[in-house]
N, C-alpha and C positions, 0 to 999 in steps of 0.2 A: 532192342530198346522198345518199351511198350508204347504202342500207339503212333510212332513215327514223328515227324517234325510237326510241331503245333504252334499255336499263336504266340507262345512265350519265347521262342528260340531267338527272335530278334531282340527281345528285351534283355536277355542275358548278354548278347554281344554288345548291346548298348551300354550295359553297366559294367562290362569288363569281367564278367563271370563266364565260367565254362558251364555248359549244359551237361551235367553228368547224368548217368543213368539213375542214381538215387533221386536227384532232383526232379528229373522228369517223372519218375514213378510217383513221387509225392504230389506233384502237380496233377497227374492223372487221376490219383485217388481223390483229390479235392474237386476235380472237374466232374467226376462221376457221382459225387455225393450231394444230396440236397440238405444235408445235416450240418451242424456246426461241429466239426470233428476236433477231439482232443488229440494231442501228439500220440498218445496210446492207441487211439482209434486208427490214426493214420499208420502207425507202425504195424498194427495187426493186419490192416488192409494191403499194405505195400509188401509185407513179408511173404504173402502168399505168391506174389509174382517175383520178388526179389528176396530170397531167403537169406542172403548174406548181409542185409541191411541191419544196423544196429539202432537201438532207441536214441542213442547219443547223436547219431548222424541225422536223425529225424528232427531232434531239437535244434541242432546247428543249421540244418537246411531251412527250417521254419523261420529261424532268426534272419537268415540271409534273404529268404523270400519276402519277409516283412520289411526289411531295410529296402529292398528293390521296389516295394509298393505292389507286389503281386498277391500278397495276402494280408488280411486283417486279423489281428489277434484280439479276442474278446475275453472279458472276465464276466461271466453271468452269475457270480456269487455262489457257485458250487465247488469252489476250490480247485477248479481245473481250467486252465486256459483253453480256449476253443479257437478254431481257425476257419476261415472261409476265403474263397477267392475274391480279391478286390478288383480284379480286371479279367476281361475275357469276353467272348462272343455272346455268352448267355447270362452275363452278370448285369443285374439292374440295381440302381441305387435303391437301398431300403434301410429301414431301422427295425428295431427289435422290441418285443414284449417278452419279458422273462418272469416266469412263475417262481416266486420264492419258496414255494412248498415242493412241488414236484420237479422243478428244474426245466420244464417245457419252454422252449424259446420259439416265439412266432415272428416271423419276417412280416413286415407290412410296408406298403408303399402308397397307401391311400392319400396321405396328406403331405408327401414329400415335396410336391410343388409349392404348397403353402409354406411349408417349413423352410423351403429353400430361400424365399424372399426374406423371411424373418431372420434366418441364420446369416444371410449375406449382410444384412444391416448390423447384426450383433458382431460378426466377424470384422466388419469394417471398423466399427467403434473400438472394439478391443484392440485391433491391430494399430490404430492411431494412438490410442491412449498408452499402450504398453510398448509400442514400437516392436511389434511381434508379428512375423509373417506366418499366418495360419495356412496350412496347406491340406488339412483334412479335419473331420469331426466324426464322432460316433454319438448316436442317440439310442439309449436304452430306457425303457420304462419297466420298472419292477412292480410286482403285485401278485395277485393270484388269479390263476386261470379259471374258467368256469367250472371245471371239474373239482378244483380245491376250494372254491369259495364256501 
């Protein structure tokens, strides 16, 4: 099994899932990457270590990991879903700037604390108004990076 026991093993037990070799290999690939990986990117990275893994298994596993709250799924407007870890020892809360021309995605965290207080107020108001329990959010700004302007 690649990498041995990791921070996510307790999360699997707590959610009633088994930590299979493909699931661990996919989480390892996401842990090693600083990019927002597509399912195909993950498949190509994991297949080097686990050649028997199929693309369908990657998609199914990513859906499970998303349901468990271990990964975020993003749509940056390029027609391919992208994934990144939602939890882990090196994961910090951040938001995204996405270039509509070249597809570059920039993580930023400079204003997260200011955004946090505003979002808490918005979430509280929306929750009360619509009787809706909000448990997460995503912020993406779309535009043109400095190279594409």
